[in-house]
C-alpha positions in Angstrom: -11.0 51.5 -19.3 -10.5 50.5 -15.7 -10.2 46.8 -14.8 -13.1 45.7 -12.5 -12.1 44.7 -9.0 -11.9 40.9 -8.7 -14.6 41.1 -6.0 -16.8 43.5 -7.9 -19.8 41.0 -7.7 -19.6 41.2 -3.9 -19.7 45.0 -3.8 -22.4 45.0 -6.5 -24.5 42.4 -4.8 -25.2 40.7 -8.1 -28.7 39.4 -8.1 -29.8 36.0 -9.4 -32.5 37.8 -11.3 -29.9 39.7 -13.2 -28.3 36.4 -14.2 -31.7 35.1 -15.3 -32.3 38.2 -17.3 -29.0 37.9 -19.2 -30.0 34.3 -20.2 -33.5 35.4 -21.2 -32.1 38.2 -23.3 -29.7 35.7 -25.0 -32.7 33.3 -25.7 -35.2 35.9 -27.0 -32.9 38.8 -28.1 -35.8 41.1 -27.1 -36.2 43.1 -23.9 -40.0 42.9 -23.9 -40.1 39.1 -24.3 -37.3 38.6 -21.7 -39.1 40.8 -19.2 -42.4 38.9 -19.8 -40.6 35.6 -19.2 -39.3 36.8 -15.8 -42.6 38.6 -14.9 -40.9 41.9 -14.9 -41.8 45.3 -16.5 -39.8 46.3 -19.4 -38.4 49.5 -17.7 -37.3 47.3 -14.6 -35.5 44.9 -17.0 -33.8 47.7 -18.8 -32.7 49.3 -15.6 -31.2 46.0 -14.4 -29.1 45.6 -17.5 -28.1 49.3 -17.4 -27.0 48.9 -13.7 -24.9 45.8 -14.7 -23.3 47.6 -17.6 -22.3 50.5 -15.3 -20.9 48.1 -12.7 -18.7 46.5 -15.3 -18.0 49.7 -17.3 -18.7 47.8 -20.6 -21.7 47.6 -23.0 -23.2 44.1 -22.8 -25.8 44.5 -25.5 -26.2 46.4 -28.8 -29.7 48.0 -29.0 -31.0 47.2 -32.5 -34.2 48.3 -34.2 -35.7 44.8 -33.9 -34.1 43.6 -30.7 -30.8 43.3 -28.8 -27.6 41.6 -29.7 -25.0 40.6 -27.1 -21.5 42.2 -27.5 -18.4 40.1 -26.8 -18.6 41.3 -23.2 -22.3 40.3 -23.1 -21.5 36.8 -24.5 -18.8 36.4 -21.7 -21.3 37.4 -19.0 -24.0 35.2 -20.4 -21.7 32.2 -20.5 -20.7 32.7 -16.9 -24.3 33.4 -15.8 -25.3 30.0 -17.3 -22.5 28.3 -15.4 -23.3 30.1 -12.1 -27.0 29.1 -12.3 -26.1 25.5 -13.3 -23.7 25.3 -10.3 -26.4 26.7 -7.9 -28.9 24.2 -9.2 -26.4 21.3 -8.7 -25.7 22.6 -5.1 -29.4 22.5 -4.4 -29.6 18.9 -5.7 -26.7 17.9 -3.7 -28.2 19.3 -0.5 -31.5 17.6 -1.1 -29.7 14.4 -1.8 -27.7 14.7 1.4 -30.7 15.5 3.5 -32.6 12.6 2.1 -29.6 10.3 2.9 -29.6 8.9 -0.6 -25.9 9.3 -1.4 -25.1 5.6 -1.0 -21.8 4.2 0.4 -18.7 6.4 0.7 -15.6 4.3 0.8 -12.4 5.7 2.2 -9.0 4.0 2.8 -6.6 5.2 5.5 -3.2 4.2 7.0 -2.9 3.9 10.8 -1.8 7.3 11.9 -4.6 9.4 10.3 -7.0 6.6 11.4 -6.3 7.5 15.0 -7.4 11.2 15.1 -7.8 12.8 11.7 -10.4 10.6 10.0 -12.5 10.1 13.2 -12.8 13.8 13.7 -13.8 14.3 10.0 -16.4 11.5 10.2 -17.9 12.9 13.4 -18.2 16.3 11.7 -19.9 14.8 8.6 -22.3 12.7 10.7 -23.5 15.8 12.5 -24.7 17.2 9.1 -25.6 14.0 7.3 -26.4 11.2 9.8 -27.8 8.9 7.2 -24.6 9.0 5.0 -23.0 5.5 5.1 -19.2 5.6 5.5 -17.0 2.6 4.9 -13.4 2.8 6.3 -10.6 0.4 5.3 -7.4 0.6 7.3 -4.5 -0.9 5.4 -1.0 -0.2 4.2 -0.6 2.5 1.5 0.3 0.0 -1.3 -2.9 -2.0 -0.6 -5.0 1.1 -0.6 -3.5 2.5 -3.7 -4.4 -0.7 -5.5 -8.0 -0.5 -4.4 -8.1 3.2 -5.3 -6.9 2.5 -8.8 -9.4 -0.3 -9.2 -12.2 2.1 -8.2 -13.2 0.5 -4.9 -12.3 3.6 -2.9 -13.5 7.2 -3.3 -10.3 8.5 -1.9 -7.6 7.5 0.6 -5.3 9.0 3.2 -1.8 7.5 2.8 1.5 7.7 1.0 2.5 7.7 -2.7 5.5 5.6 -3.6 8.1 6.2 -6.4 7.4 2.7 -7.8 3.8 3.4 -8.9 2.4 5.3 -11.8 1.0 8.5 -10.3 -0.1 10.2 -13.6 -3.8 9.6 -12.9 -3.7 10.6 -9.2 -4.0 13.8 -7.3 -2.0 14.0 -4.1 -2.5 16.7 -1.3 0.3 16.4 1.3 -0.9 16.8 4.9 2.0 16.1 7.3 5.2 14.1 8.0 5.1 11.2 10.4 7.8 11.1 13.1 8.3 7.7 14.9 9.0 7.1 18.6 9.7 4.3 21.0 7.0 3.1 23.4 7.0 0.9 26.5 4.4 -0.2 29.1 3.6 2.1 32.0 6.0 1.5 34.9 8.8 0.2 32.6 12.3 0.4 34.2 13.6 2.8 31.5 11.0 5.4 32.6 12.5 5.5 36.1 16.0 6.4 34.9 17.2 9.9 35.5 19.6 10.1 32.5 19.2 10.9 28.8 18.8 7.7 26.8 20.8 7.0 23.6 20.5 4.5 20.8 23.2 2.3 22.4 21.1 2.0 25.5 18.1 0.6 23.7 19.8 -1.5 20.9 20.4 -4.6 23.1 16.8 -4.6 24.5 13.9 -6.8 23.4 11.7 -5.1 20.7 8.4 -5.6 19.0 8.8 -4.5 15.3 7.1 -4.4 12.0 8.3 -7.2 9.7 11.2 -7.0 7.4 10.1 -5.4 4.1 8.1 -2.6 5.7 9.3 1.0 5.3 9.3 1.6 9.1 11.4 -1.5 9.8 13.9 -0.6 7.1 14.4 2.9 8.5 14.4 1.6 12.0 17.3 -0.7 11.2 19.2 1.9 9.2 18.9 4.3 12.2 21.1 2.0 14.3 23.5 1.2 11.4 24.1 4.9 10.8 25.0 5.2 14.4 27.6 2.4 14.1 25.3 -0.1 16.0 23.8 -3.4 15.1 20.0 -3.3 14.9 18.2 -5.1 17.8 18.4 -8.9 17.5 15.9 -9.8 20.2 12.8 -9.1 18.2 9.1 -10.2 17.8 7.8 -9.3 14.3 4.1 -8.2 14.2 1.8 -5.4 13.2 -1.2 -6.7 15.1 -2.0 -4.1 17.8 -3.7 -6.6 20.1 -0.6 -8.7 20.2 1.7 -5.6 20.5 -0.2 -4.1 23.4 -0.4 -7.5 25.2 3.3 -8.1 24.8 4.1 -4.7 26.0 2.0 -5.2 29.1 3.6 -8.6 29.9 7.2 -7.9 29.1 9.8 -5.2 29.2 9.9 -5.0 25.4 10.0 -1.7 23.4 8.0 -1.0 20.3 8.5 1.6 17.5 5.4 3.3 16.1 4.2 6.7 14.7 4.2 9.4 17.3 0.5 10.3 16.8 -0.6 6.7 17.2 1.6 6.4 20.4 0.1 9.6 21.9 -3.4 8.2 21.4 -2.6 4.9 23.2 -0.7 6.9 25.9 -3.9 8.9 26.5 -5.7 5.6 27.2 -2.9 4.6 29.7 -2.0 1.6 27.5 1.6 2.6 26.9 4.1 5.4 27.5 6.3 7.3 24.9 10.0 6.7 25.9 11.9 10.0 26.3 14.3 9.6 23.5 14.2 11.3 20.1 14.6 8.7 17.3 16.2 9.9 14.1 13.7 7.9 12.2 10.5 8.9 10.5 8.1 7.8 7.8 7.5 9.8 4.6 4.7 12.4 4.6 1.2 11.2 4.0 -1.7 13.0 2.4 -5.1 12.8 0.6 -4.9 10.7 -2.6 -7.7 10.5 -5.2 -8.2 9.6 -8.9 -7.9 12.6 -11.2 -10.8 11.6 -13.4 -13.1 10.3 -10.6 -16.0 12.6 -9.9 -16.8 12.4 -6.2 -20.4 11.9 -5.0 -21.8 14.7 -2.7 -21.2 12.4 0.3 -17.6 11.6 -0.6 -16.9 15.3 -1.4 -18.4 16.3 2.0 -16.1 13.8 3.8 -13.1 15.0 1.8 -13.7 18.6 2.8 -14.1 17.5 6.4 -10.8 15.7 6.3 -9.1 18.9 5.0 -10.7 21.0 7.7 -9.7 18.5 10.4 -6.1 18.3 9.1 -5.8 22.1 9.2 -6.8 21.9 12.9 -4.6 19.0 13.9 -1.5 19.6 11.8 
């Protein structure tokens, strides 16, 4: 017996009425009663079952003197027919819910880089389809967001997973790596130089850096040590963007930050990316959610929009 093509249901244009007929036959075990239930004639019902059997090249029902009994193939089709109709009913309920704007609050956590372009694009897309959906966004470090996710206060997050936490109850979908770069104010003297910059040129300069204990600061310092240099000593420690941008404007300081974030601020003419490739990058980040947490229609809609935006950006 030939194996049906995996897309046989597309070629066959399987009808919802055929699924309903399978279920009715399972309920009544009688072609006349099943046809009456669906307001069909008995010959029409018989033809639909015959057509389905020919498509699959199996017998779905045994014709008995007092009715019909599903074969093992019939039981399989009936089970999947019930699942398919249940799924369609849930899809309708979700659409009605979204249109009515009754999905409540969707809470998502995000680290800085995807907060600049990825998540705004996804939110904009969702708001076009469901303007009444309320979306709460929390921008924090990954460890803070992971704690909130595991306590159930976030639907999902976009960030990093660390080796130090228990990930058995989490699902992680990697999106992209995060290279770092050096930035300065527009008009900075280093931008005027016509030579290739090296780490030894920027080590003695004033810097604005994330505090000790952060992953980026550790990797930044190690970048210089691996090159046989001492890390910068003239440093202001802060992660506050208002302070960082103000200090960059008023001094000749440099700052290290994720490239995607820097490109966003450069597009606003707030800073410039220094033309030097730093051998320093953050770990990849991705979508993180709880394995046993069933997402609401609104949260699922936002999650799908994040995936679509990530495919476009990364």
